[in-house]
N, C-alpha and C positions, 0 to 999 in steps of 0.2 A: 293537413295530412302530408302534403308534399314536403313541407319542411321537416316534419318528423321522420319521414322516410329518408330524406337526405341526411339528416343527423345520424340515424341508425346505420345508414350505408357508410358514412364516414367513420363511425366508431368501429364497424365491422372490418373495414379496410385497414384501419390502424391496428386493430387487434391481430388480424392475419399477418400484417407486415411485421409486427413486433414478434409474433411467434416464429415466423420464418427467419428473422434475424437472430433470435435466440438459438434456433436450431443450427444455423450456420456457425455461430460462435461455438456451440457445443461440439460440433463435428471438427472444427478447427482445433479446439483445445484437445480433443481426444487424439487427433492425428499428431499434434505436436508432442503430447506426452508419450505416445507410442514410440516416437523416434528417439526419445531420451534413452529408452531401455533396449533399443536395437542398434547394433553396430552398423556402420562405423560411428564413432563419437569424435567430434572436433573439439579436442581439449583446449587448443589455443584460443578458439573463439569463445569457449566457456570462460576461460580465465580473463580474457579481455572484457567480456560482459560483466563478470563478477567484479572486476576492478572498477568499471564504470558505474555500476549500480551501487556497490558498497563503498569503496574508498572515496570516490569523488563526490558522493552524496553525504559523506560524513560531516563536513562543515555546516551545511544548512540544517541537517538533522540535529547535530549537537547544539547549535545555537537555539533552535526551536525548543529542544528539551530543557535546556538550562533556564530559559526565560519562562517557560511554562511552569516549571517547578517553583520558580520565584513568585510568579503571579498567584499560583495556587496556594502557596503558603500565606501570602498577604490576604487573599480573599477569604480563605478558610478561617484565619485568625479573626478577621472582622466579624464573620458570622458566629463563630463559636464564643467569642467574647460576650455576646448577648446572653448566653446561657452559662457563662462561667465554665466553659469546657475547652479552654485554650490548649490543654494538654493533649487533645486529640488531633492537633494539627499534623504531627508527625505521622500518625496512622492514616489520616486522609490523604496526605501527599503520596506516601509510598503505595497505598492501595490504588489511588486514581492513576498514577503514572504507570504502574506495572500492568494493571488490568486493561485500561482504556486509552489514556492519553498518549502513552508511549507508542503503541502500535498504530493507533489511528493517525496521530499527527505525523509520525514518520512515514506512514503510507501515503498520506496526502502530499507531503513534501516530495517524496520520491516520484509520485505519480506526475506532479507538475514538472519535475526535472527530467526524469528518465523516460516516462511514458511518451512525452512529447518528442524526445530525441529519437526513440525507437521508431515511432510512427513516421517522423520526418525522414529518417535514414532509409527505412524499407520502402516508404512511399516514393522517394526519389529513385531508388533502384527499380521500382515497378514501372514508373512512367518513363524511365530511360531504357527500358528493356533489359536491364541487367539481370532481373529474375529469370527471364526467358533464356538469357545467355547461360545461366547456370544449368538449366535443363538441357540445353544444347551440348554442354560439356559433361553430360551424364552425372550431374550433381543434383541431388534432391534439394530443392529450395527450402522445404520444410525442415529437413534435417540440418541443413547448413545455416539457415538464417533464424529459424524459430526455436528449435529445440534447445540450443545452448542458452538463448536468452530466457526461456522459461525456467530452466534449471537454475540459472544464475539468480533470477528473481526469487525463487524459492529459498535459495541458500543465503543470499546476501541480506535480505531484509530482517530476518531474525537476528543476525549479527548487529545490524544497525540498531534494532530495537533494544537489544541487551545493553548497548552503550548508551542509548537514549534513556533507559531506565536509571542507570547509574547517575548520569548527568542530571536528570530531572530531580532525583532525590537529593543530589548535591546542591542543586539550585535552591530547593526548599530549605535545606540545612543552612546554607549561607544566609538567606534572608532571616530565618528564624533565630539564628544565633547572633548575628551582627546587628539586626534591626529590631527584632521583636523581643530580645532579651532572654531567649531560651538558654538553658545550660547545655553545652555541646554534648557532654557525656550522656545526660538524660535523654536528649533528643535521639542520639544514635541508638541507645538501648531500647527506647520505645519502637524505633523503626525496625530493628533487628528482631525484637520479640513479636511484633505484630505481623510482619510479612510472612507468608507461607509459600512453599514451593509451588503449590497450585496456582497462586496468583501470577508468578513469573512465567510458569510453563504455559498457562492459558494465553498470556500476552505474546509469547514467542510462537505459539501455534497460530494465533491470529496473524502474526507478521508473515509467516510462511504462506498462508492463504492470500494475504494482501499482495505479497511479492509476486505470486503467480498471476493474480488478477491484473496487476499493473503491466507485467510483461505480456500477458495475453492480449490485453486491449491495445497496447502499443503495436504489437506484431500484427494483430488482426486488421486493424484499421490501416496500417501502413502497407501490409501485404495486399490488401484489396482496394487500395486507392486507385483512382483513375481521373483523367481530366487535366493532366499537366500540373503546373505550379499551384493553381487554385485547388485542385483535388488534394494535393499534398497538404496544403494549409487546412483544408476541411478535415482531413484524416487526423492531423495533429490535434486539432481542437476536439474532435470526437473521442480520441484516445484519452485525453486528460479528463474530459467531462464524464465519460462512461466509467473510467477507472475510479474516479472519486466517488461517484454514486454507488458503484458496486462495493467499494470499501465500507461505506457507511451502512449499506444494506446488509452485507455479510457480517459486519461488526455486531449488529443486533442478533442475527441468526446464531452466530458463534457464542455470543454472550448467553443467549437462551439455552444453548446446548450445554455450556460449561456450568452455569450457575443457577439454573432453574430448579434444581433439586432442593 
């Protein structure tokens, strides 16, 4: 009985702690979003964050998208050849990239690069009392540090995903035409005729949510870090892990919302 009671106590404490942490994140997100629509707005910080999240993440996202499209074409051709359905390779590549692989893989890449950087930057500012110094200078830290990054994440990631969609389809096209023997004109025709606006729009909507989650986790863990250099390192790790998990979880939720009908 004592072991069962101890187990139930541990489960209860963990559940309460998880609910409390979720509430803190929700309040933090609501406060950050509220500062986006309330003046003043720090445009220079927004543009700097937009450049960092979007432009400087482009190489890793582009390479990931191209090779994903290539591998997807190879694997789908191997599978479809067993059923003499090789002509569906173009359809599978464009559908998989625009709906799922483009936004998810781009989100995970950006989470590893940008989420960690945000958490480290804000965590360093927190443990060195720079955040408190902003308050002393009558500057709201949430408006100055968090709001521009949240908005930049929402705006930048759909741009990256749109480029990733194009490059992913291009990667599949290159492999299919140069290695698998597809006719280039027929492949492009099948791609254009099969893809629909809803496929692309749903992926971009996912990307906007993922960008918000990445910026939110990076800012939240960095803003609330403590304990010196060790705390900053823990905040960086937590930001990447939590953002990656939320991306995968919200990917299912959004897919259910868009395509369950």
